[in-house]
CHARMM-style PDB file with segment names, atoms N, HN, CA, C and O in Angstrom:
ATOM      1  N   MET     1    -106.807-142.771  57.801  1.00  0.00      PROA
ATOM      2  CA  MET     1    -106.499-141.486  58.406  1.00  0.00      PROA
ATOM      3  C   MET     1    -107.688-140.547  58.300  1.00  0.00      PROA
ATOM      4  O   MET     1    -107.673-139.461  58.879  1.00  0.00      PROA
ATOM      5  N   GLY     2    -108.683-140.938  57.593  1.00  0.00      PROA
ATOM      6  HN  GLY     2    -108.696-141.821  57.122  1.00  0.00      PROA
ATOM      7  CA  GLY     2    -109.836-140.065  57.469  1.00  0.00      PROA
ATOM      8  C   GLY     2    -110.081-139.673  56.030  1.00  0.00      PROA
ATOM      9  O   GLY     2    -109.303-139.992  55.131  1.00  0.00      PROA
ATOM     10  N   SER     3    -111.153-138.991  55.841  1.00  0.00      PROA
ATOM     11  HN  SER     3    -111.786-138.732  56.571  1.00  0.00      PROA
ATOM     12  CA  SER     3    -111.541-138.558  54.503  1.00  0.00      PROA
ATOM     13  C   SER     3    -110.741-137.338  54.090  1.00  0.00      PROA
ATOM     14  O   SER     3    -110.279-136.580  54.943  1.00  0.00      PROA
ATOM     15  N   PRO     4    -110.571-137.136  52.767  1.00  0.00      PROA
ATOM     16  CA  PRO     4    -109.912-135.915  52.306  1.00  0.00      PROA
ATOM     17  C   PRO     4    -110.757-134.706  52.697  1.00  0.00      PROA
ATOM     18  O   PRO     4    -111.974-134.801  52.851  1.00  0.00      PROA
ATOM     19  N   VAL     5    -110.090-133.578  52.851  1.00  0.00      PROA
ATOM     20  HN  VAL     5    -109.101-133.500  52.726  1.00  0.00      PROA
ATOM     21  CA  VAL     5    -110.781-132.340  53.232  1.00  0.00      PROA
ATOM     22  C   VAL     5    -110.537-131.272  52.172  1.00  0.00      PROA
ATOM     23  O   VAL     5    -109.502-131.292  51.505  1.00  0.00      PROA
ATOM     24  N   PRO     6    -111.469-130.345  52.009  1.00  0.00      PROA
ATOM     25  CA  PRO     6    -111.255-129.259  51.035  1.00  0.00      PROA
ATOM     26  C   PRO     6    -110.020-128.444  51.387  1.00  0.00      PROA
ATOM     27  O   PRO     6    -109.773-128.157  52.559  1.00  0.00      PROA
ATOM     28  N   ASP     7    -109.249-128.074  50.381  1.00  0.00      PROA
ATOM     29  HN  ASP     7    -109.449-128.307  49.429  1.00  0.00      PROA
ATOM     30  CA  ASP     7    -108.051-127.253  50.550  1.00  0.00      PROA
ATOM     31  C   ASP     7    -108.465-125.793  50.416  1.00  0.00      PROA
ATOM     32  O   ASP     7    -108.926-125.369  49.356  1.00  0.00      PROA
ATOM     33  N   GLU     8    -108.301-125.029  51.484  1.00  0.00      PROA
ATOM     34  HN  GLU     8    -107.926-125.373  52.345  1.00  0.00      PROA
ATOM     35  CA  GLU     8    -108.712-123.631  51.479  1.00  0.00      PROA
ATOM     36  C   GLU     8    -107.537-122.679  51.323  1.00  0.00      PROA
ATOM     37  O   GLU     8    -107.685-121.477  51.547  1.00  0.00      PROA
ATOM     38  N   HSD     9    -106.372-123.194  50.943  1.00  0.00      PROA
ATOM     39  HN  HSD     9    -106.251-124.170  50.762  1.00  0.00      PROA
ATOM     40  CA  HSD     9    -105.191-122.360  50.710  1.00  0.00      PROA
ATOM     41  C   HSD     9    -105.459-121.435  49.527  1.00  0.00      PROA
ATOM     42  O   HSD     9    -106.171-121.818  48.598  1.00  0.00      PROA
ATOM     43  N   ALA    10    -104.910-120.241  49.543  1.00  0.00      PROA
ATOM     44  HN  ALA    10    -104.332-119.929  50.298  1.00  0.00      PROA
ATOM     45  CA  ALA    10    -105.136-119.247  48.482  1.00  0.00      PROA
ATOM     46  C   ALA    10    -104.694-119.751  47.107  1.00  0.00      PROA
ATOM     47  O   ALA    10    -105.268-119.338  46.099  1.00  0.00      PROA
ATOM     48  N   GLN    11    -103.692-120.631  47.037  1.00  0.00      PROA
ATOM     49  HN  GLN    11    -103.227-120.967  47.856  1.00  0.00      PROA
ATOM     50  CA  GLN    11    -103.199-121.123  45.755  1.00  0.00      PROA
ATOM     51  C   GLN    11    -103.800-122.471  45.357  1.00  0.00      PROA
ATOM     52  O   GLN    11    -103.412-123.043  44.339  1.00  0.00      PROA
ATOM     53  N   ALA    12    -104.739-122.979  46.147  1.00  0.00      PROA
ATOM     54  HN  ALA    12    -105.054-122.514  46.975  1.00  0.00      PROA
ATOM     55  CA  ALA    12    -105.374-124.259  45.816  1.00  0.00      PROA
ATOM     56  C   ALA    12    -106.304-124.074  44.618  1.00  0.00      PROA
ATOM     57  O   ALA    12    -106.876-123.005  44.410  1.00  0.00      PROA
ATOM     58  N   LEU    13    -106.437-125.144  43.841  1.00  0.00      PROA
ATOM     59  HN  LEU    13    -105.972-126.013  44.011  1.00  0.00      PROA
ATOM     60  CA  LEU    13    -107.367-125.137  42.724  1.00  0.00      PROA
ATOM     61  C   LEU    13    -108.788-125.243  43.258  1.00  0.00      PROA
ATOM     62  O   LEU    13    -108.999-125.759  44.356  1.00  0.00      PROA
ATOM     63  N   SER    14    -109.741-124.773  42.513  1.00  0.00      PROA
ATOM     64  HN  SER    14    -109.570-124.354  41.622  1.00  0.00      PROA
ATOM     65  CA  SER    14    -111.136-124.853  42.925  1.00  0.00      PROA
ATOM     66  C   SER    14    -111.529-126.314  43.139  1.00  0.00      PROA
ATOM     67  O   SER    14    -111.366-127.141  42.243  1.00  0.00      PROA
ATOM     68  N   GLY    15    -112.039-126.626  44.312  1.00  0.00      PROA
ATOM     69  HN  GLY    15    -112.171-125.954  45.041  1.00  0.00      PROA
ATOM     70  CA  GLY    15    -112.455-127.987  44.623  1.00  0.00      PROA
ATOM     71  C   GLY    15    -111.328-128.934  44.993  1.00  0.00      PROA
ATOM     72  O   GLY    15    -111.573-130.124  45.191  1.00  0.00      PROA
ATOM     73  N   GLU    16    -110.097-128.440  45.093  1.00  0.00      PROA
ATOM     74  HN  GLU    16    -109.898-127.473  44.932  1.00  0.00      PROA
ATOM     75  CA  GLU    16    -108.961-129.322  45.404  1.00  0.00      PROA
ATOM     76  C   GLU    16    -109.072-129.868  46.830  1.00  0.00      PROA
ATOM     77  O   GLU    16    -109.548-129.185  47.736  1.00  0.00      PROA
ATOM     78  N   LEU    17    -108.625-131.110  47.008  1.00  0.00      PROA
ATOM     79  HN  LEU    17    -108.238-131.665  46.272  1.00  0.00      PROA
ATOM     80  CA  LEU    17    -108.689-131.765  48.304  1.00  0.00      PROA
ATOM     81  C   LEU    17    -107.303-132.004  48.881  1.00  0.00      PROA
ATOM     82  O   LEU    17    -106.318-132.104  48.151  1.00  0.00      PROA
ATOM     83  N   LEU    18    -107.246-132.094  50.211  1.00  0.00      PROA
ATOM     84  HN  LEU    18    -108.046-132.013  50.805  1.00  0.00      PROA
ATOM     85  CA  LEU    18    -106.026-132.454  50.937  1.00  0.00      PROA
ATOM     86  C   LEU    18    -106.172-133.885  51.430  1.00  0.00      PROA
ATOM     87  O   LEU    18    -107.235-134.272  51.915  1.00  0.00      PROA
ATOM     88  N   TYR    19    -105.102-134.673  51.307  1.00  0.00      PROA
ATOM     89  HN  TYR    19    -104.238-134.358  50.913  1.00  0.00      PROA
ATOM     90  CA  TYR    19    -105.095-136.071  51.729  1.00  0.00      PROA
ATOM     91  C   TYR    19    -103.962-136.284  52.709  1.00  0.00      PROA
ATOM     92  O   TYR    19    -102.891-135.694  52.572  1.00  0.00      PROA
ATOM     93  N   TRP    20    -104.205-137.148  53.721  1.00  0.00      PROA
ATOM     94  HN  TRP    20    -105.076-137.627  53.833  1.00  0.00      PROA
ATOM     95  CA  TRP    20    -103.131-137.595  54.592  1.00  0.00      PROA
ATOM     96  C   TRP    20    -102.499-138.819  53.966  1.00  0.00      PROA
ATOM     97  O   TRP    20    -103.198-139.753  53.574  1.00  0.00      PROA
ATOM     98  N   VAL    21    -101.176-138.820  53.868  1.00  0.00      PROA
ATOM     99  HN  VAL    21    -100.607-138.062  54.187  1.00  0.00      PROA
ATOM    100  CA  VAL    21    -100.421-139.925  53.281  1.00  0.00      PROA
ATOM    101  C   VAL    21     -99.470-140.456  54.342  1.00  0.00      PROA
ATOM    102  O   VAL    21     -98.742-139.689  54.972  1.00  0.00      PROA
ATOM    103  N   THR    22     -99.478-141.777  54.538  1.00  0.00      PROA
ATOM    104  HN  THR    22    -100.069-142.400  54.026  1.00  0.00      PROA
ATOM    105  CA  THR    22     -98.581-142.427  55.488  1.00  0.00      PROA
ATOM    106  C   THR    22     -97.442-143.076  54.711  1.00  0.00      PROA
ATOM    107  O   THR    22     -97.674-143.768  53.720  1.00  0.00      PROA
ATOM    108  N   CYS    23     -96.221-142.854  55.159  1.00  0.00      PROA
ATOM    109  HN  CYS    23     -96.032-142.293  55.964  1.00  0.00      PROA
ATOM    110  CA  CYS    23     -95.036-143.390  54.481  1.00  0.00      PROA
ATOM    111  C   CYS    23     -94.749-144.815  54.963  1.00  0.00      PROA
ATOM    112  O   CYS    23     -94.951-145.127  56.137  1.00  0.00      PROA
ATOM    113  N   ASP    24     -94.280-145.675  54.064  1.00  0.00      PROA
ATOM    114  HN  ASP    24     -94.115-145.422  53.111  1.00  0.00      PROA
ATOM    115  CA  ASP    24     -93.880-147.037  54.434  1.00  0.00      PROA
ATOM    116  C   ASP    24     -92.655-147.002  55.342  1.00  0.00      PROA
ATOM    117  O   ASP    24     -92.535-147.800  56.272  1.00  0.00      PROA
ATOM    118  N   ALA    25     -91.757-146.075  55.065  1.00  0.00      PROA
ATOM    119  HN  ALA    25     -91.855-145.426  54.311  1.00  0.00      PROA
ATOM    120  CA  ALA    25     -90.562-145.876  55.877  1.00  0.00      PROA
ATOM    121  C   ALA    25     -90.417-144.376  56.101  1.00  0.00      PROA
ATOM    122  O   ALA    25     -90.807-143.598  55.231  1.00  0.00      PROA
ATOM    123  N   PRO    26     -89.872-143.942  57.230  1.00  0.00      PROA
ATOM    124  CA  PRO    26     -89.707-142.504  57.483  1.00  0.00      PROA
ATOM    125  C   PRO    26     -88.964-141.815  56.342  1.00  0.00      PROA
ATOM    126  O   PRO    26     -87.990-142.348  55.810  1.00  0.00      PROA
ATOM    127  N   GLN    27     -89.436-140.620  55.971  1.00  0.00      PROA
ATOM    128  HN  GLN    27     -90.227-140.187  56.402  1.00  0.00      PROA
ATOM    129  CA  GLN    27     -88.871-139.863  54.850  1.00  0.00      PROA
ATOM    130  C   GLN    27     -88.267-138.559  55.347  1.00  0.00      PROA
ATOM    131  O   GLN    27     -88.682-138.025  56.376  1.00  0.00      PROA
ATOM    132  N   TYR    28     -87.283-138.048  54.609  1.00  0.00      PROA
ATOM    133  HN  TYR    28     -86.946-138.481  53.773  1.00  0.00      PROA
ATOM    134  CA  TYR    28     -86.651-136.774  54.908  1.00  0.00      PROA
ATOM    135  C   TYR    28     -86.944-135.799  53.778  1.00  0.00      PROA
ATOM    136  O   TYR    28     -87.018-136.191  52.613  1.00  0.00      PROA
ATOM    137  N   GLY    29     -87.111-134.522  54.129  1.00  0.00      PROA
ATOM    138  HN  GLY    29     -87.051-134.204  55.075  1.00  0.00      PROA
ATOM    139  CA  GLY    29     -87.330-133.494  53.129  1.00  0.00      PROA
ATOM    140  C   GLY    29     -86.055-133.173  52.383  1.00  0.00      PROA
ATOM    141  O   GLY    29     -84.978-133.638  52.756  1.00  0.00      PROA
ATOM    142  N   SER    30     -86.168-132.374  51.321  1.00  0.00      PROA
ATOM    143  HN  SER    30     -87.043-131.996  51.018  1.00  0.00      PROA
ATOM    144  CA  SER    30     -85.001-132.021  50.499  1.00  0.00      PROA
ATOM    145  C   SER    30     -83.954-131.238  51.284  1.00  0.00      PROA
ATOM    146  O   SER    30     -82.779-131.236  50.914  1.00  0.00      PROA
ATOM    147  N   SER    31     -84.365-130.573  52.362  1.00  0.00      PROA
ATOM    148  HN  SER    31     -85.319-130.574  52.662  1.00  0.00      PROA
ATOM    149  CA  SER    31     -83.406-129.818  53.170  1.00  0.00      PROA
ATOM    150  C   SER    31     -82.892-130.641  54.357  1.00  0.00      PROA
ATOM    151  O   SER    31     -82.175-130.121  55.213  1.00  0.00      PROA
ATOM    152  N   GLY    32     -83.264-131.933  54.403  1.00  0.00      PROA
ATOM    153  HN  GLY    32     -83.846-132.355  53.708  1.00  0.00      PROA
ATOM    154  CA  GLY    32     -82.791-132.807  55.465  1.00  0.00      PROA
ATOM    155  C   GLY    32     -83.700-132.845  56.680  1.00  0.00      PROA
ATOM    156  O   GLY    32     -83.394-133.537  57.651  1.00  0.00      PROA
ATOM    157  N   ASP    33     -84.814-132.114  56.652  1.00  0.00      PROA
ATOM    158  HN  ASP    33     -85.062-131.552  55.863  1.00  0.00      PROA
ATOM    159  CA  ASP    33     -85.748-132.141  57.767  1.00  0.00      PROA
ATOM    160  C   ASP    33     -86.429-133.500  57.850  1.00  0.00      PROA
ATOM    161  O   ASP    33     -86.563-134.200  56.847  1.00  0.00      PROA
ATOM    162  N   GLY    34     -86.851-133.863  59.036  1.00  0.00      PROA
ATOM    163  HN  GLY    34     -86.742-133.294  59.852  1.00  0.00      PROA
ATOM    164  CA  GLY    34     -87.561-135.119  59.217  1.00  0.00      PROA
ATOM    165  C   GLY    34     -86.946-135.875  60.361  1.00  0.00      PROA
ATOM    166  O   GLY    34     -86.177-135.296  61.128  1.00  0.00      PROA
ATOM    167  N   PRO    35     -87.244-137.113  60.504  1.00  0.00      PROA
ATOM    168  CA  PRO    35     -87.996-137.965  59.594  1.00  0.00      PROA
ATOM    169  C   PRO    35     -89.506-137.724  59.708  1.00  0.00      PROA
ATOM    170  O   PRO    35     -90.026-137.420  60.782  1.00  0.00      PROA
ATOM    171  N   TYR    36     -90.183-137.868  58.583  1.00  0.00      PROA
ATOM    172  HN  TYR    36     -89.760-138.115  57.711  1.00  0.00      PROA
ATOM    173  CA  TYR    36     -91.623-137.729  58.527  1.00  0.00      PROA
ATOM    174  C   TYR    36     -92.242-139.102  58.313  1.00  0.00      PROA
ATOM    175  O   TYR    36     -91.763-139.892  57.499  1.00  0.00      PROA
ATOM    176  N   ARG    37     -93.296-139.373  59.040  1.00  0.00      PROA
ATOM    177  HN  ARG    37     -93.685-138.731  59.701  1.00  0.00      PROA
ATOM    178  CA  ARG    37     -93.993-140.655  58.911  1.00  0.00      PROA
ATOM    179  C   ARG    37     -95.320-140.503  58.189  1.00  0.00      PROA
ATOM    180  O   ARG    37     -95.869-141.475  57.671  1.00  0.00      PROA
ATOM    181  N   LYS    38     -95.833-139.280  58.155  1.00  0.00      PROA
ATOM    182  HN  LYS    38     -95.386-138.489  58.576  1.00  0.00      PROA
ATOM    183  CA  LYS    38     -97.050-138.979  57.411  1.00  0.00      PROA
ATOM    184  C   LYS    38     -97.012-137.514  57.019  1.00  0.00      PROA
ATOM    185  O   LYS    38     -96.279-136.716  57.605  1.00  0.00      PROA
ATOM    186  N   ALA    39     -97.817-137.171  56.014  1.00  0.00      PROA
ATOM    187  HN  ALA    39     -98.412-137.819  55.538  1.00  0.00      PROA
ATOM    188  CA  ALA    39     -97.845-135.799  55.529  1.00  0.00      PROA
ATOM    189  C   ALA    39     -99.211-135.502  54.934  1.00  0.00      PROA
ATOM    190  O   ALA    39     -99.906-136.408  54.474  1.00  0.00      PROA
ATOM    191  N   GLN    40     -99.592-134.236  54.946  1.00  0.00      PROA
ATOM    192  HN  GLN    40     -99.028-133.500  55.319  1.00  0.00      PROA
ATOM    193  CA  GLN    40    -100.813-133.804  54.272  1.00  0.00      PROA
ATOM    194  C   GLN    40    -100.402-133.293  52.895  1.00  0.00      PROA
ATOM    195  O   GLN    40     -99.548-132.413  52.778  1.00  0.00      PROA
ATOM    196  N   VAL    41    -101.025-133.861  51.844  1.00  0.00      PROA
ATOM    197  HN  VAL    41    -101.718-134.575  51.940  1.00  0.00      PROA
ATOM    198  CA  VAL    41    -100.605-133.608  50.469  1.00  0.00      PROA
ATOM    199  C   VAL    41    -101.776-133.087  49.650  1.00  0.00      PROA
ATOM    200  O   VAL    41    -102.896-133.584  49.771  1.00  0.00      PROA
ATOM    201  N   TRP    42    -101.515-132.086  48.817  1.00  0.00      PROA
ATOM    202  HN  TRP    42    -100.605-131.683  48.718  1.00  0.00      PROA
ATOM    203  CA  TRP    42    -102.539-131.581  47.902  1.00  0.00      PROA
ATOM    204  C   TRP    42    -102.840-132.654  46.866  1.00  0.00      PROA
ATOM    205  O   TRP    42    -101.933-133.343  46.400  1.00  0.00      PROA
ATOM    206  N   GLY    43    -104.100-132.794  46.508  1.00  0.00      PROA
ATOM    207  HN  GLY    43    -104.837-132.234  46.887  1.00  0.00      PROA
ATOM    208  CA  GLY    43    -104.534-133.814  45.569  1.00  0.00      PROA
ATOM    209  C   GLY    43    -103.814-133.772  44.238  1.00  0.00      PROA
ATOM    210  O   GLY    43    -103.610-134.820  43.625  1.00  0.00      PROA
ATOM    211  N   ARG    44    -103.420-132.586  43.766  1.00  0.00      PROA
ATOM    212  HN  ARG    44    -103.586-131.735  44.264  1.00  0.00      PROA
ATOM    213  CA  ARG    44    -102.763-132.485  42.444  1.00  0.00      PROA
ATOM    214  C   ARG    44    -101.414-133.191  42.392  1.00  0.00      PROA
ATOM    215  O   ARG    44    -100.908-133.482  41.309  1.00  0.00      PROA
ATOM    216  N   TYR    45    -100.831-133.466  43.552  1.00  0.00      PROA
ATOM    217  HN  TYR    45    -101.243-133.229  44.433  1.00  0.00      PROA
ATOM    218  CA  TYR    45     -99.508-134.107  43.579  1.00  0.00      PROA
ATOM    219  C   TYR    45     -99.574-135.616  43.773  1.00  0.00      PROA
ATOM    220  O   TYR    45     -98.535-136.271  43.849  1.00  0.00      PROA
ATOM    221  N   LEU    46    -100.765-136.172  43.855  1.00  0.00      PROA
ATOM    222  HN  LEU    46    -101.609-135.639  43.794  1.00  0.00      PROA
ATOM    223  CA  LEU    46    -100.904-137.617  44.043  1.00  0.00      PROA
ATOM    224  C   LEU    46    -101.170-138.305  42.715  1.00  0.00      PROA
ATOM    225  O   LEU    46    -101.884-137.784  41.859  1.00  0.00      PROA
ATOM    226  N   ARG    47    -100.589-139.476  42.561  1.00  0.00      PROA
ATOM    227  HN  ARG    47    -100.009-139.900  43.257  1.00  0.00      PROA
ATOM    228  CA  ARG    47    -100.801-140.310  41.351  1.00  0.00      PROA
ATOM    229  C   ARG    47    -101.054-141.729  41.810  1.00  0.00      PROA
ATOM    230  O   ARG    47    -100.517-142.160  42.831  1.00  0.00      PROA
ATOM    231  N   THR    48    -101.858-142.452  41.072  1.00  0.00      PROA
ATOM    232  HN  THR    48    -102.295-142.102  40.243  1.00  0.00      PROA
ATOM    233  CA  THR    48    -102.077-143.860  41.395  1.00  0.00      PROA
ATOM    234  C   THR    48    -100.949-144.686  40.792  1.00  0.00      PROA
ATOM    235  O   THR    48    -100.360-144.307  39.779  1.00  0.00      PROA
ATOM    236  N   GLU    49    -100.658-145.806  41.417  1.00  0.00      PROA
ATOM    237  HN  GLU    49    -101.137-146.114  42.240  1.00  0.00      PROA
ATOM    238  CA  GLU    49     -99.663-146.732  40.869  1.00  0.00      PROA
ATOM    239  C   GLU    49    -100.355-147.643  39.865  1.00  0.00      PROA
ATOM    240  O   GLU    49    -101.512-148.018  40.050  1.00  0.00      PROA
ATOM    241  N   PRO    50     -99.642-147.998  38.801  1.00  0.00      PROA
ATOM    242  CA  PRO    50    -100.229-148.955  37.859  1.00  0.00      PROA
ATOM    243  C   PRO    50    -100.381-150.317  38.535  1.00  0.00      PROA
ATOM    244  O   PRO    50     -99.621-150.663  39.440  1.00  0.00      PROA
ATOM    245  N   GLU    51    -101.363-151.072  38.086  1.00  0.00      PROA
ATOM    246  HN  GLU    51    -101.980-150.791  37.351  1.00  0.00      PROA
ATOM    247  CA  GLU    51    -101.555-152.428  38.601  1.00  0.00      PROA
ATOM    248  C   GLU    51    -100.351-153.278  38.204  1.00  0.00      PROA
ATOM    249  O   GLU    51     -99.858-153.160  37.082  1.00  0.00      PROA
ATOM    250  N   PRO    52     -99.868-154.139  39.115  1.00  0.00      PROA
ATOM    251  CA  PRO    52     -98.731-154.995  38.763  1.00  0.00      PROA
ATOM    252  C   PRO    52     -99.110-155.996  37.660  1.00  0.00      PROA
ATOM    253  O   PRO    52    -100.240-156.481  37.613  1.00  0.00      PROA
ATOM    254  N   ALA    53     -98.169-156.290  36.794  1.00  0.00      PROA
ATOM    255  HN  ALA    53     -97.251-155.896  36.833  1.00  0.00      PROA
ATOM    256  CA  ALA    53     -98.399-157.267  35.710  1.00  0.00      PROA
ATOM    257  C   ALA    53     -98.527-158.649  36.331  1.00  0.00      PROA
ATOM    258  O   ALA    53     -97.821-158.990  37.279  1.00  0.00      PROA
ATOM    259  N   VAL    54     -99.416-159.414  35.794  1.00  0.00      PROA
ATOM    260  HN  VAL    54     -99.990-159.137  35.024  1.00  0.00      PROA
ATOM    261  CA  VAL    54     -99.651-160.761  36.328  1.00  0.00      PROA
ATOM    262  C   VAL    54     -98.808-161.781  35.597  1.00  0.00      PROA
ATOM    263  OT1 VAL    54     -98.872-162.971  35.907  1.00  0.00      PROA
TER     264      VAL     54
END
């Protein structure tokens, strides 16, 4: 989807980046909005998955 971009929102942390995330299956928001297939997410809310055990 492209490279992350600097987040210029007033509440963003210094140097924080925005990432596009694509969903495996369409997702709905907490208020029932959607379905969403991709979203722009602040870097602070992303976590890596642990490597699967072999």
